[in-house]
C-alpha positions as CSV (number, residue, x, y, z in Angstrom):
1,X,71.0,119.7,-20.4
2,X,69.5,119.2,-17.0
3,X,72.0,116.4,-16.4
4,X,74.9,118.6,-17.3
5,X,73.6,121.4,-15.1
6,X,73.3,119.0,-12.2
7,X,76.9,117.8,-12.8
8,X,78.1,121.4,-12.9
9,X,76.4,122.2,-9.7
10,X,77.9,119.2,-8.0
11,X,81.4,120.2,-9.3
12,X,80.9,123.7,-7.9
13,X,79.8,122.2,-4.5
14,X,82.9,120.0,-4.4
15,X,85.2,122.9,-5.3
16,X,83.7,124.9,-2.4
17,X,84.3,122.0,0.0
18,X,87.9,121.7,-1.3
19,X,88.4,125.4,-0.6
20,X,86.8,125.2,2.8
21,X,89.1,122.2,3.7
22,X,92.2,124.3,2.6
23,X,91.2,127.4,4.5
24,X,89.9,125.7,7.6
25,X,93.1,123.7,7.8
26,X,95.3,126.8,7.5
27,X,93.3,129.2,9.7
28,X,90.9,127.2,11.8
29,X,87.1,127.2,11.4
30,X,86.2,130.1,13.7
31,X,88.8,132.4,12.1
32,X,87.7,131.6,8.5
33,X,85.0,133.7,6.8
34,X,82.7,132.6,4.0
35,X,84.2,135.3,1.9
36,X,87.6,133.8,2.3
37,X,86.3,130.4,1.2
38,X,84.5,131.7,-1.8
39,X,87.5,133.8,-2.9
40,X,89.8,130.7,-2.4
41,X,87.5,128.8,-4.7
42,X,87.4,131.6,-7.3
43,X,83.7,132.1,-6.8
44,X,81.3,134.6,-5.3
45,X,79.6,134.4,-1.9
46,X,76.3,134.0,-3.8
47,X,77.6,130.8,-5.3
48,X,78.5,129.6,-1.8
49,X,75.1,130.5,-0.4
50,X,73.4,128.6,-3.2
51,X,74.9,125.4,-1.8
52,X,75.2,126.1,1.9
53,X,73.0,128.0,4.4
54,X,75.9,129.2,6.5
55,X,79.3,128.2,7.8
56,X,77.9,125.5,10.1
57,X,76.1,123.9,7.2
58,X,79.3,124.0,5.1
59,X,81.4,122.5,8.0
60,X,79.0,119.6,8.5
61,X,79.1,118.9,4.7
62,X,82.9,118.8,4.9
63,X,82.7,116.3,7.8
64,X,80.2,114.1,6.1
65,X,82.3,114.0,3.0
66,X,84.9,111.9,4.9
67,X,83.8,108.7,6.6
68,X,84.9,109.1,10.2
69,X,87.4,106.6,11.8
70,X,85.9,103.1,12.1
71,X,82.4,104.0,10.8
72,X,82.8,101.2,8.3
73,X,82.9,98.8,11.3
74,X,79.1,98.3,10.9
75,X,79.5,97.0,7.4
76,X,82.6,95.0,8.0
77,X,81.6,93.5,11.3
78,X,78.2,92.3,10.0
79,X,79.8,90.4,7.2
80,X,78.2,86.9,7.5
81,X,81.6,85.2,6.9
82,X,82.9,86.8,10.1
83,X,80.0,86.2,12.5
84,X,81.9,83.4,14.3
85,X,85.2,85.3,14.4
86,X,84.3,88.7,16.0
87,X,87.9,89.4,17.1
88,X,89.1,88.9,13.5
89,X,86.3,91.1,12.3
90,X,87.4,93.8,14.7
91,X,91.0,93.5,13.5
92,X,90.1,93.7,9.8
93,X,87.7,96.6,10.2
94,X,90.1,98.7,12.3
95,X,93.0,98.0,10.0
96,X,90.9,99.2,7.2
97,X,90.2,102.3,9.2
98,X,93.9,102.9,9.7
99,X,94.5,102.8,6.0
100,X,91.7,105.3,5.4
101,X,93.1,107.7,7.9
102,X,96.4,107.9,6.0
103,X,94.6,109.3,3.0
104,X,95.3,113.1,2.7
105,X,91.7,114.3,2.7
106,X,90.7,112.1,5.7
107,X,93.8,113.2,7.6
108,X,93.1,116.9,7.0
109,X,89.4,116.8,7.8
110,X,90.0,114.9,11.1
111,X,92.8,117.4,12.0
112,X,90.3,120.2,11.4
113,X,87.7,118.6,13.6
114,X,90.1,117.8,16.5
115,X,92.6,120.7,16.4
116,X,91.2,123.6,14.3
117,X,87.6,123.8,15.2
118,X,86.4,125.9,18.1
119,X,82.8,126.2,19.3
120,X,80.8,128.3,16.9
121,X,77.2,128.7,15.7
122,X,75.4,125.4,15.8
123,X,78.6,123.3,15.9
124,X,79.9,121.8,19.1
125,X,83.1,119.8,18.1
126,X,83.3,118.2,21.5
127,X,79.8,116.9,21.3
128,X,80.5,115.5,17.8
129,X,83.7,113.7,19.0
130,X,81.8,112.3,22.0
131,X,79.0,111.0,19.8
132,X,81.4,109.3,17.5
133,X,83.4,107.8,20.4
134,X,80.2,106.4,21.9
135,X,79.1,104.9,18.7
136,X,82.5,103.1,18.4
137,X,82.4,102.0,22.0
138,X,78.9,100.4,21.6
139,X,80.0,98.6,18.4
140,X,83.2,97.3,20.2
141,X,81.0,96.1,23.1
142,X,78.7,94.2,20.8
143,X,81.5,92.4,19.0
144,X,83.4,91.6,22.3
145,X,80.2,90.4,23.9
146,X,79.9,88.0,20.9
147,X,83.5,86.9,21.4
148,X,82.7,86.3,25.1
149,X,79.6,84.2,24.2
150,X,81.7,82.1,21.7
151,X,84.3,81.5,24.4
152,X,87.0,83.5,22.5
153,X,87.5,86.2,25.2
154,X,89.7,85.4,28.2
155,X,87.7,84.5,31.3
156,X,89.0,87.3,33.5
157,X,88.1,90.1,31.0
158,X,84.6,91.5,30.6
159,X,83.4,92.7,27.2
160,X,82.9,96.2,28.7
161,X,86.4,96.4,30.1
162,X,87.9,95.0,26.8
163,X,86.0,97.6,24.8
164,X,87.3,100.4,27.0
165,X,90.8,99.1,26.6
166,X,90.4,99.0,22.9
167,X,88.9,102.5,22.7
168,X,91.6,104.0,24.9
169,X,94.4,102.5,22.9
170,X,93.0,103.5,19.6
171,X,92.0,107.0,20.8
172,X,95.5,107.6,22.2
173,X,97.1,106.4,19.0
174,X,94.8,108.5,16.8
175,X,95.4,111.8,18.7
176,X,99.1,111.2,19.0
177,X,99.5,110.5,15.3
178,X,97.4,113.6,14.3
179,X,99.8,115.9,16.2
180,X,102.6,114.9,13.9
181,X,101.6,112.4,11.1
182,X,105.1,112.4,9.6
183,X,106.6,110.7,12.6
184,X,105.2,107.3,11.8
185,X,102.5,105.4,9.8
186,X,99.3,105.0,11.7
187,X,98.5,102.0,9.6
188,X,101.7,100.2,10.5
189,X,101.7,101.3,14.2
190,X,98.0,100.6,14.5
191,X,98.2,97.1,13.1
192,X,101.0,96.3,15.5
193,X,99.3,97.6,18.6
194,X,95.9,96.2,17.6
195,X,97.2,92.8,16.9
196,X,99.0,92.7,20.2
197,X,96.0,93.9,22.2
198,X,93.6,91.5,20.6
199,X,96.0,88.6,21.2
200,X,96.2,89.6,24.9
201,X,92.4,89.6,25.0
202,X,92.0,86.2,23.4
203,X,91.3,83.1,25.6
């Protein structure tokens, strides 16, 4: 019985997150009330407060439900089979990230974070974006430093400059695509740009 109750509670929590995603995407985070989310989910505010302390808590749970772009880099890049091929590891990990971004839920949640979330309560969307960007930059630097040590990076390009080039290219592509995802496939465009850029970086 307890197992069924736990499953039901999890289903309720997921339904509330689905509703929050819908309403945040349509109206923006600051202009959405908890009452609207509960009503959209067909539940009471009491049910919502059972799972989430406030709107900030709900918003963070929504973000955490989707792995952010390139977070899987850590797992992919530390694959022992790719230790001697850091540029190939970067390419494989980032192409995987492009594929994930095209999934509807991932696309919607990232659109909410970047375009439909103003400062509110305990949430600072700019700080969150900066933290994620810094984590990616540090991971890029580590892998490009490895490529440099293995003699795979061109001599006139430092790992730090290469990491900034990579981050600027990917960040520009990501923001451009999110403005109008129907214009092109970020997976196809991303694989093309990334392949060209890494080829130019190679010794």
